[in-house]
N, C-alpha and C positions, 0 to 999 in steps of 0.2 A: 474425506469430507468433500461435499459438492461446492461448486462455484456459488450457488444460491445461498448455502449455509454460510460461507465465508463473507459474501456480500452483506447478508443480514447482520452478522456479527460486527462487521466494520461499520455498518450504519449505526448500530448501537454505540460503538466506541466513539465515533466522530460526533454524534449528536447534532444539535442545531448550530452550535458555534464552537468549533474545535480550537479556534485560535490559530489555525494553520495559515490562513490568509493566502493560500496558494492552491494550485491544482496538481494532483498526483495521479499517475496511472500505474497500477500493478499489472504487469503483463506476464501471464502464466502460460504463454505459448498457445498450444492447441487446446488447453483447458479453459481459456477465456481471459477476460480482463475485468478489472475493477477500477472505475474512475471515481476519484474523490474530488469534489469541487468544494474546497475549503475557502474559496474566495467569495462564494455566493452567500446570501443570507435569506433563509437558513442554509447551512451546508447541505450538500446532497451526495449520495453515493449511488452509483449505477453500474451497469455492465457495458456502457457505451465505449467505443474505441475513439475517444476524442483526443485532441492534442492536449498535452499537459506540460506544465513547467518542469516537472520531474517525472521520469519514468523509471520504475523499478522492475527489472526483469529477473524472474527466477521460477523454478518449478513450484507447483502448488504443494508438493510434498515438503520441500524445504521451507516454504512459507508456514506450513502447519507446524513444522519442527521449531521454527523461530517463535511462533505464537505460544507454544507450550513450554518454551525455555530450553528445549533440547538442542538448539542451534544458536550460537551467539551471532548476532548480526555482523559484528566486525570480522569474526572468523569467516563467515559466509562471504563477505565482500572480498576479503584477502585471498580466499581460495577460489574465487570466480563463481561461486554458487549464487551470488547476488550481484547484479550489475545495475549501475545507476547511470542514467543519461539525463542531461540537463542540470538543473541547479542542485548541487550536492547539499547545500545548507538546508533545503527543504527536506531532504531524506534524513538529515540529522534530527529534525524536529519530530519525526514520526514516532519515535520511541515514547515521547511524552504524550502525544496525541492519541496513539492507539493503546497505550498502556502495555 
């Protein structure tokens, strides 16, 4: 799956008001980044490399596995496949925001 496809899917999941109230960056390394501005109104999703209150670093492959239910987010975190920098409480909200 391409970065553009993931970005568009996240844009649909976030919508205009995700209720997140924060900024989150998904860092896929060399594959790119997705920045979710859940603090703006309406919310926005882009590929800019902006500072965020919470940054989630993982491979795009593992993100896709999580999105399809083939990888549990807690297991990914505990095994080091998913790293969180910044406000962990924001990362905890993402499951309900992204579905």
